[in-house]
N, C-alpha and C positions, 0 to 999 in steps of 0.2 A: 494515359490515353490522351492523344491530342485530337482536337477537332479543327478541321480545315474550313476556312471561310469559303462559302459557295458564291461564285460570281457569275453573272450572266454576260453574254456578248453585249456590246454597246447597243442601246436602243431597245433592249428586251428586259422584261421583268425577271428578277432573280427568282430561282425556284424557292418555294415555301417549304416548310417542314414536310417531309415525306417525299421530296423530290418533284412536286408539281409546281409549274410556274405560277407566280402570283397573278391575280386577276388584273387585266388591263384597266387603266384609268378610264372612267366614263368620258365620253366625248363632251366637250364644252361647246355649246352653241350660243352665239351672240348675234344680235341684229345690229346693223350699222346703217344709218341714214346719212347719205352724203348730199348736202344741200348744194344746189347749183345757183349761185348768185345771179348769173346772167339770165337764167330761165328757171325760176323755182318750181314750175310745173313739169320740168324735165330733170328732176333730181333722181337719185337712185337709192333703193333699199336693198341691202345685201344680207344674205344669210351666211354667217361665217362659222364654220365648225372646225375646231382645233386649228385655228389660224389660217384656214384655207377657205376661200370663197366658194360656196356651194351653189348659190343662185343669186341673180341680180334682177331686180324689177324696176321698171320706170315708176316713179312716184312723185307726188306733189305735196306741198305744204304751204299754207297761207294763200292770200289772194293774188299773188304774182307780182311781177316787176312793174306792171302798169298801174298798180294801186299804190298810193302814197305810203301806206304802212305794210304792204305785202311782204316785205323782208325784215320788218321790225319785230324781233322776237318778243318784245315787251307789249305789243299791241294785241290785246286779247280779242279773239274772234276775227282777227284780220291778218296778223303776222304769222310767219312760219315758226315751226317748233324751235324753241331755244336750244342752243348747243349744250352738250353735257351728257351725262349718263342717267338713264331712267331705269326703274324697275319694271319688268314686263309682267303683266297679269296673265290670267288664264285665258286661252283662246276660246272664243265662243262662236258657234255657227248659227245661232238663232237669237242674237242679241236683240232686245226690244226696247231701246231707249227712245226718248222723244225725237231726237234728230237722226240718230244712227241706228240702223237695223241690219240684221243678217250677220255676216262674218265680221268679227271685231276682236281686236286685241287691246285691252286697256293698258294705259301707261301711267306711271306715277306722276304726281304734280311736280312742277318745276318752277323755281324762282329764277326769273331771267336776270340778265347781266346788270340791270339797274339796282338789284337787291331789294326792290319794293314790290314788284309785280309778280304774283304767283299765277302761273298758267295751270288751269285745272280742266278736268273732263277731256283728257287727251287720249286718242286712240290711233291705232292703225285700222283703217276701214275702207269701204267702198260705198257706192250708191247701189242699194238693192233693197228688196223686201226682207222682212224678218226671216223668211224661209230661204233666202239666198237667190231668189229669182229677180227678174226685172219687173218693176212696177210701171204704172202709167203716169205718175207725177214726177216732176224733175228730181226731187230729192231721193227717189227710189229707182230712177231710170238713168243708166249710163248712156250719154249721148256722144262721147268722144273726148278729144283732147281738152276741151274747155272744162271738163268735169274733174280734172286733176286739182282744181282750186279747192281750198278748204278753209275752215275757220281756225286753222292752226294744227290740225291733226295731220298724220301721214295718210295720204289717200292713194289707193291703188285701183286699177281697173278691176271689175268683178272677176274676170278669168284669172287675173294675176293674184288676187288675194286667195282664191281657191287653190292655185298652184303653191302659194306660200304655205298654206295650211298643210297641203299634202307633203311638201318638203319637210316641214317641221315635224310631221308625224313619223318621219324616218329616223329620228334621232332624239337627243335630249331636248327638253323644252328650254327655250332661251330664258335666262333670268334677267338679262340686261339689253338695253338698246343704247347705242352710242351715237350721238348726233354731232356731226362735224360740218 
């Protein structure tokens, strides 16, 4: 008795034993932060699922082009997020840190290009209260374009971070952020 090999059309899973198609591979979701050297507060955060861009958000990182160290990735609490790949932590909708509240995504620590400075306490976040609303103090109230400045995190407008979370709810959780 001979057994013929079972093949599937290009781009489809081959049938498993019993004639059923194999399960499709899970979607891979990655976040990508594209730094804008000319205007760091007008950079972009992308949601990429299976190599296709699903969403794009305006974002900022660092204190900006007018600050002497705003684009220095080794300047802790001043410069923008260092280039490279980060591990993405669990999304939280009611984070309650000392400086960051509400919607937040923790990122792994990163040693910057000088090889000596490690940037820590990095997040994707906004300015809001712990419950995701707008507060009355500056660090809890989004006032507009000037609020894209950060101490090195990726900062989104409140409505955009909420859209980001909704978008990520529709697929696999991202494991990595790539900063270019």
